[in-house]
PyMOL CGO cylinders between C-alpha atoms (Angstrom):
from pymol import cmd
from pymol.cgo import CYLINDER

trace = [
    CYLINDER, 0.52, 178.91, 85.92, -2.54, 177.37, 87.62, 0.3, 1, 1, 1, 1, 1, 1,
    CYLINDER, -2.54, 177.37, 87.62, -1.90, 179.37, 90.80, 0.3, 1, 1, 1, 1, 1, 1,
    CYLINDER, -1.90, 179.37, 90.80, -2.12, 182.71, 88.99, 0.3, 1, 1, 1, 1, 1, 1,
    CYLINDER, -2.12, 182.71, 88.99, -5.38, 184.38, 88.23, 0.3, 1, 1, 1, 1, 1, 1,
    CYLINDER, -5.38, 184.38, 88.23, -6.42, 184.86, 84.64, 0.3, 1, 1, 1, 1, 1, 1,
    CYLINDER, -6.42, 184.86, 84.64, -5.29, 188.06, 82.97, 0.3, 1, 1, 1, 1, 1, 1,
    CYLINDER, -5.29, 188.06, 82.97, -7.93, 190.76, 82.57, 0.3, 1, 1, 1, 1, 1, 1,
    CYLINDER, -7.93, 190.76, 82.57, -9.02, 191.94, 79.14, 0.3, 1, 1, 1, 1, 1, 1,
    CYLINDER, -9.02, 191.94, 79.14, -6.28, 194.54, 78.73, 0.3, 1, 1, 1, 1, 1, 1,
    CYLINDER, -6.28, 194.54, 78.73, -3.50, 192.21, 79.81, 0.3, 1, 1, 1, 1, 1, 1,
    CYLINDER, -3.50, 192.21, 79.81, -4.91, 189.45, 77.60, 0.3, 1, 1, 1, 1, 1, 1,
    CYLINDER, -4.91, 189.45, 77.60, -4.82, 191.79, 74.60, 0.3, 1, 1, 1, 1, 1, 1,
    CYLINDER, -4.82, 191.79, 74.60, -1.25, 192.81, 75.46, 0.3, 1, 1, 1, 1, 1, 1,
    CYLINDER, -1.25, 192.81, 75.46, -0.13, 189.18, 75.72, 0.3, 1, 1, 1, 1, 1, 1,
    CYLINDER, -0.13, 189.18, 75.72, -1.88, 188.20, 72.50, 0.3, 1, 1, 1, 1, 1, 1,
    CYLINDER, -1.88, 188.20, 72.50, -1.11, 191.14, 70.25, 0.3, 1, 1, 1, 1, 1, 1,
    CYLINDER, -1.11, 191.14, 70.25, 1.51, 193.52, 71.64, 0.3, 1, 1, 1, 1, 1, 1,
    CYLINDER, 1.51, 193.52, 71.64, 4.10, 191.45, 73.43, 0.3, 1, 1, 1, 1, 1, 1,
    CYLINDER, 4.10, 191.45, 73.43, 6.32, 189.03, 71.59, 0.3, 1, 1, 1, 1, 1, 1,
    CYLINDER, 6.32, 189.03, 71.59, 4.97, 186.13, 73.66, 0.3, 1, 1, 1, 1, 1, 1,
    CYLINDER, 4.97, 186.13, 73.66, 6.38, 182.69, 72.93, 0.3, 1, 1, 1, 1, 1, 1,
    CYLINDER, 6.38, 182.69, 72.93, 4.09, 180.04, 71.43, 0.3, 1, 1, 1, 1, 1, 1,
    CYLINDER, 4.09, 180.04, 71.43, 4.51, 177.81, 74.51, 0.3, 1, 1, 1, 1, 1, 1,
    CYLINDER, 4.51, 177.81, 74.51, 3.35, 180.58, 76.85, 0.3, 1, 1, 1, 1, 1, 1,
    CYLINDER, 3.35, 180.58, 76.85, 0.41, 181.40, 74.57, 0.3, 1, 1, 1, 1, 1, 1,
    CYLINDER, 0.41, 181.40, 74.57, -0.62, 177.74, 74.47, 0.3, 1, 1, 1, 1, 1, 1,
    CYLINDER, -0.62, 177.74, 74.47, -0.31, 177.53, 78.27, 0.3, 1, 1, 1, 1, 1, 1,
    CYLINDER, -0.31, 177.53, 78.27, -2.59, 180.54, 78.60, 0.3, 1, 1, 1, 1, 1, 1,
    CYLINDER, -2.59, 180.54, 78.60, -5.03, 178.82, 76.26, 0.3, 1, 1, 1, 1, 1, 1,
    CYLINDER, -5.03, 178.82, 76.26, -4.96, 175.74, 78.47, 0.3, 1, 1, 1, 1, 1, 1,
    CYLINDER, -4.96, 175.74, 78.47, -5.47, 177.85, 81.59, 0.3, 1, 1, 1, 1, 1, 1,
    CYLINDER, -5.47, 177.85, 81.59, -8.43, 179.72, 80.10, 0.3, 1, 1, 1, 1, 1, 1,
    CYLINDER, -8.43, 179.72, 80.10, -9.95, 176.43, 78.95, 0.3, 1, 1, 1, 1, 1, 1,
    CYLINDER, -9.95, 176.43, 78.95, -9.53, 174.87, 82.41, 0.3, 1, 1, 1, 1, 1, 1,
    CYLINDER, -9.53, 174.87, 82.41, -11.32, 177.88, 83.90, 0.3, 1, 1, 1, 1, 1, 1,
    CYLINDER, -11.32, 177.88, 83.90, -14.21, 177.54, 81.44, 0.3, 1, 1, 1, 1, 1, 1,
    CYLINDER, -14.21, 177.54, 81.44, -13.32, 180.64, 79.42, 0.3, 1, 1, 1, 1, 1, 1,
    CYLINDER, -13.32, 180.64, 79.42, -13.58, 178.79, 76.13, 0.3, 1, 1, 1, 1, 1, 1,
    CYLINDER, -13.58, 178.79, 76.13, -13.71, 181.77, 73.79, 0.3, 1, 1, 1, 1, 1, 1,
    CYLINDER, -13.71, 181.77, 73.79, -10.59, 183.24, 75.38, 0.3, 1, 1, 1, 1, 1, 1,
    CYLINDER, -10.59, 183.24, 75.38, -8.85, 179.88, 75.13, 0.3, 1, 1, 1, 1, 1, 1,
    CYLINDER, -8.85, 179.88, 75.13, -9.72, 179.80, 71.43, 0.3, 1, 1, 1, 1, 1, 1,
    CYLINDER, -9.72, 179.80, 71.43, -8.06, 183.21, 70.96, 0.3, 1, 1, 1, 1, 1, 1,
    CYLINDER, -8.06, 183.21, 70.96, -4.80, 181.87, 72.38, 0.3, 1, 1, 1, 1, 1, 1,
    CYLINDER, -4.80, 181.87, 72.38, -4.95, 178.57, 70.51, 0.3, 1, 1, 1, 1, 1, 1,
    CYLINDER, -4.95, 178.57, 70.51, -5.74, 180.37, 67.28, 0.3, 1, 1, 1, 1, 1, 1,
    CYLINDER, -5.74, 180.37, 67.28, -2.77, 182.71, 67.73, 0.3, 1, 1, 1, 1, 1, 1,
    CYLINDER, -2.77, 182.71, 67.73, -0.36, 179.74, 67.92, 0.3, 1, 1, 1, 1, 1, 1,
    CYLINDER, -0.36, 179.74, 67.92, -2.31, 177.57, 65.46, 0.3, 1, 1, 1, 1, 1, 1,
    CYLINDER, -2.31, 177.57, 65.46, -2.74, 174.85, 68.13, 0.3, 1, 1, 1, 1, 1, 1,
    CYLINDER, -2.74, 174.85, 68.13, -4.97, 172.53, 66.08, 0.3, 1, 1, 1, 1, 1, 1,
    CYLINDER, -4.97, 172.53, 66.08, -5.48, 170.01, 68.89, 0.3, 1, 1, 1, 1, 1, 1,
    CYLINDER, -5.48, 170.01, 68.89, -6.76, 172.68, 71.27, 0.3, 1, 1, 1, 1, 1, 1,
    CYLINDER, -6.76, 172.68, 71.27, -8.97, 174.26, 68.62, 0.3, 1, 1, 1, 1, 1, 1,
    CYLINDER, -8.97, 174.26, 68.62, -10.41, 170.85, 67.72, 0.3, 1, 1, 1, 1, 1, 1,
    CYLINDER, -10.41, 170.85, 67.72, -11.15, 170.21, 71.39, 0.3, 1, 1, 1, 1, 1, 1,
    CYLINDER, -11.15, 170.21, 71.39, -13.05, 173.50, 71.56, 0.3, 1, 1, 1, 1, 1, 1,
    CYLINDER, -13.05, 173.50, 71.56, -14.92, 172.67, 68.34, 0.3, 1, 1, 1, 1, 1, 1,
    CYLINDER, -14.92, 172.67, 68.34, -15.99, 169.35, 69.85, 0.3, 1, 1, 1, 1, 1, 1,
    CYLINDER, -15.99, 169.35, 69.85, -17.03, 171.06, 73.09, 0.3, 1, 1, 1, 1, 1, 1,
    CYLINDER, -17.03, 171.06, 73.09, -19.07, 173.58, 71.09, 0.3, 1, 1, 1, 1, 1, 1,
    CYLINDER, -19.07, 173.58, 71.09, -20.81, 170.76, 69.20, 0.3, 1, 1, 1, 1, 1, 1,
    CYLINDER, -20.81, 170.76, 69.20, -21.68, 168.98, 72.45, 0.3, 1, 1, 1, 1, 1, 1,
    CYLINDER, -21.68, 168.98, 72.45, -22.98, 172.24, 73.93, 0.3, 1, 1, 1, 1, 1, 1,
    CYLINDER, -22.98, 172.24, 73.93, -24.99, 173.15, 70.83, 0.3, 1, 1, 1, 1, 1, 1,
    CYLINDER, -24.99, 173.15, 70.83, -23.03, 176.42, 70.63, 0.3, 1, 1, 1, 1, 1, 1,
    CYLINDER, -23.03, 176.42, 70.63, -23.25, 177.16, 66.92, 0.3, 1, 1, 1, 1, 1, 1,
    CYLINDER, -23.25, 177.16, 66.92, -21.25, 180.39, 66.97, 0.3, 1, 1, 1, 1, 1, 1,
    CYLINDER, -21.25, 180.39, 66.97, -18.32, 178.93, 68.89, 0.3, 1, 1, 1, 1, 1, 1,
    CYLINDER, -18.32, 178.93, 68.89, -18.45, 175.85, 66.63, 0.3, 1, 1, 1, 1, 1, 1,
    CYLINDER, -18.45, 175.85, 66.63, -18.31, 178.09, 63.55, 0.3, 1, 1, 1, 1, 1, 1,
    CYLINDER, -18.31, 178.09, 63.55, -15.46, 180.16, 64.99, 0.3, 1, 1, 1, 1, 1, 1,
    CYLINDER, -15.46, 180.16, 64.99, -13.41, 177.05, 65.83, 0.3, 1, 1, 1, 1, 1, 1,
    CYLINDER, -13.41, 177.05, 65.83, -14.05, 175.52, 62.40, 0.3, 1, 1, 1, 1, 1, 1,
    CYLINDER, -14.05, 175.52, 62.40, -12.89, 178.77, 60.78, 0.3, 1, 1, 1, 1, 1, 1,
    CYLINDER, -12.89, 178.77, 60.78, -9.74, 178.72, 62.93, 0.3, 1, 1, 1, 1, 1, 1,
    CYLINDER, -9.74, 178.72, 62.93, -9.08, 175.20, 61.61, 0.3, 1, 1, 1, 1, 1, 1,
    CYLINDER, -9.08, 175.20, 61.61, -9.69, 176.38, 58.01, 0.3, 1, 1, 1, 1, 1, 1,
    CYLINDER, -9.69, 176.38, 58.01, -12.43, 173.78, 57.90, 0.3, 1, 1, 1, 1, 1, 1,
    CYLINDER, -12.43, 173.78, 57.90, -15.46, 174.02, 55.67, 0.3, 1, 1, 1, 1, 1, 1,
    CYLINDER, -15.46, 174.02, 55.67, -18.61, 173.23, 57.61, 0.3, 1, 1, 1, 1, 1, 1,
    CYLINDER, -18.61, 173.23, 57.61, -20.67, 170.77, 55.62, 0.3, 1, 1, 1, 1, 1, 1,
    CYLINDER, -20.67, 170.77, 55.62, -24.45, 170.47, 55.58, 0.3, 1, 1, 1, 1, 1, 1,
    CYLINDER, -24.45, 170.47, 55.58, -24.26, 167.34, 57.75, 0.3, 1, 1, 1, 1, 1, 1,
    CYLINDER, -24.26, 167.34, 57.75, -22.28, 169.30, 60.36, 0.3, 1, 1, 1, 1, 1, 1,
    CYLINDER, -22.28, 169.30, 60.36, -24.93, 172.04, 60.43, 0.3, 1, 1, 1, 1, 1, 1,
    CYLINDER, -24.93, 172.04, 60.43, -27.66, 169.41, 60.74, 0.3, 1, 1, 1, 1, 1, 1,
    CYLINDER, -27.66, 169.41, 60.74, -25.80, 167.68, 63.58, 0.3, 1, 1, 1, 1, 1, 1,
    CYLINDER, -25.80, 167.68, 63.58, -25.24, 170.80, 65.63, 0.3, 1, 1, 1, 1, 1, 1,
    CYLINDER, -25.24, 170.80, 65.63, -28.80, 171.99, 64.98, 0.3, 1, 1, 1, 1, 1, 1,
    CYLINDER, -28.80, 171.99, 64.98, -30.13, 168.74, 66.45, 0.3, 1, 1, 1, 1, 1, 1,
    CYLINDER, -30.13, 168.74, 66.45, -27.90, 169.12, 69.49, 0.3, 1, 1, 1, 1, 1, 1,
    CYLINDER, -27.90, 169.12, 69.49, -29.05, 172.72, 69.93, 0.3, 1, 1, 1, 1, 1, 1,
    CYLINDER, -29.05, 172.72, 69.93, -32.70, 171.65, 69.67, 0.3, 1, 1, 1, 1, 1, 1,
    CYLINDER, -32.70, 171.65, 69.67, -32.19, 168.93, 72.29, 0.3, 1, 1, 1, 1, 1, 1,
    CYLINDER, -32.19, 168.93, 72.29, -30.76, 171.60, 74.61, 0.3, 1, 1, 1, 1, 1, 1,
    CYLINDER, -30.76, 171.60, 74.61, -33.57, 174.05, 73.76, 0.3, 1, 1, 1, 1, 1, 1,
    CYLINDER, -33.57, 174.05, 73.76, -31.12, 176.49, 72.22, 0.3, 1, 1, 1, 1, 1, 1,
    CYLINDER, -31.12, 176.49, 72.22, -33.58, 177.38, 69.52, 0.3, 1, 1, 1, 1, 1, 1,
    CYLINDER, -33.58, 177.38, 69.52, -31.86, 180.47, 68.14, 0.3, 1, 1, 1, 1, 1, 1,
    CYLINDER, -31.86, 180.47, 68.14, -28.67, 178.47, 67.60, 0.3, 1, 1, 1, 1, 1, 1,
    CYLINDER, -28.67, 178.47, 67.60, -30.71, 175.69, 66.00, 0.3, 1, 1, 1, 1, 1, 1,
    CYLINDER, -30.71, 175.69, 66.00, -32.49, 178.19, 63.75, 0.3, 1, 1, 1, 1, 1, 1,
    CYLINDER, -32.49, 178.19, 63.75, -29.17, 179.63, 62.59, 0.3, 1, 1, 1, 1, 1, 1,
    CYLINDER, -29.17, 179.63, 62.59, -27.68, 176.17, 61.90, 0.3, 1, 1, 1, 1, 1, 1,
    CYLINDER, -27.68, 176.17, 61.90, -30.77, 174.97, 60.05, 0.3, 1, 1, 1, 1, 1, 1,
    CYLINDER, -30.77, 174.97, 60.05, -30.64, 178.08, 57.91, 0.3, 1, 1, 1, 1, 1, 1,
    CYLINDER, -30.64, 178.08, 57.91, -26.98, 177.39, 57.08, 0.3, 1, 1, 1, 1, 1, 1,
    CYLINDER, -26.98, 177.39, 57.08, -27.95, 173.79, 56.23, 0.3, 1, 1, 1, 1, 1, 1,
    CYLINDER, -27.95, 173.79, 56.23, -30.70, 175.06, 53.89, 0.3, 1, 1, 1, 1, 1, 1,
    CYLINDER, -30.70, 175.06, 53.89, -33.13, 172.81, 55.77, 0.3, 1, 1, 1, 1, 1, 1,
    CYLINDER, -33.13, 172.81, 55.77, -36.41, 174.64, 55.23, 0.3, 1, 1, 1, 1, 1, 1,
    CYLINDER, -36.41, 174.64, 55.23, -38.52, 171.87, 56.78, 0.3, 1, 1, 1, 1, 1, 1,
    CYLINDER, -38.52, 171.87, 56.78, -36.41, 171.89, 59.93, 0.3, 1, 1, 1, 1, 1, 1,
    CYLINDER, -36.41, 171.89, 59.93, -36.42, 175.67, 59.98, 0.3, 1, 1, 1, 1, 1, 1,
    CYLINDER, -36.42, 175.67, 59.98, -40.22, 175.76, 59.75, 0.3, 1, 1, 1, 1, 1, 1,
    CYLINDER, -40.22, 175.76, 59.75, -40.41, 173.22, 62.57, 0.3, 1, 1, 1, 1, 1, 1,
    CYLINDER, -40.41, 173.22, 62.57, -38.09, 175.17, 64.86, 0.3, 1, 1, 1, 1, 1, 1,
    CYLINDER, -38.09, 175.17, 64.86, -39.99, 178.39, 64.16, 0.3, 1, 1, 1, 1, 1, 1,
    CYLINDER, -39.99, 178.39, 64.16, -43.20, 176.66, 65.26, 0.3, 1, 1, 1, 1, 1, 1,
    CYLINDER, -43.20, 176.66, 65.26, -41.50, 175.45, 68.44, 0.3, 1, 1, 1, 1, 1, 1,
    CYLINDER, -41.50, 175.45, 68.44, -40.18, 178.94, 69.14, 0.3, 1, 1, 1, 1, 1, 1,
    CYLINDER, -40.18, 178.94, 69.14, -43.62, 180.46, 68.55, 0.3, 1, 1, 1, 1, 1, 1,
    CYLINDER, -43.62, 180.46, 68.55, -45.25, 177.93, 70.89, 0.3, 1, 1, 1, 1, 1, 1,
    CYLINDER, -45.25, 177.93, 70.89, -42.63, 178.60, 73.58, 0.3, 1, 1, 1, 1, 1, 1,
    CYLINDER, -42.63, 178.60, 73.58, -43.11, 182.35, 73.18, 0.3, 1, 1, 1, 1, 1, 1,
    CYLINDER, -43.11, 182.35, 73.18, -46.84, 182.01, 73.73, 0.3, 1, 1, 1, 1, 1, 1,
    CYLINDER, -46.84, 182.01, 73.73, -46.40, 179.45, 76.54, 0.3, 1, 1, 1, 1, 1, 1,
    CYLINDER, -46.40, 179.45, 76.54, -48.12, 176.64, 74.66, 0.3, 1, 1, 1, 1, 1, 1,
    CYLINDER, -48.12, 176.64, 74.66, -47.05, 173.02, 74.59, 0.3, 1, 1, 1, 1, 1, 1,
    CYLINDER, -47.05, 173.02, 74.59, -46.11, 171.73, 71.19, 0.3, 1, 1, 1, 1, 1, 1,
]
cmd.load_cgo(trace, "trace")
């Protein structure tokens, strides 16, 4: 499968939702998309076949990348409740990577008003080109 190019959007939709594609083939497509860095597409395939190991890998990748939305999507696919500590953890990772909008979202979900105020100040300073 590695020698073939990735399916385009229409073919991906056909494979996922119209064809009666076997779970092994769907998981292989998920692996291929993941190898090519198309993480969201890989998640679609893993979610379709309920491949918990693949979804968990994506959730971990999202945490390490500070990608709050992908983290939330993967957690939902795992039927996992995201706890306050998880939101705090990913917000800190997002802050360290200067992904302030992701951090703001996560801090809001964590009900961390102090952290939220802090990130808003950082964002304001960055917007105005000041050092904080």
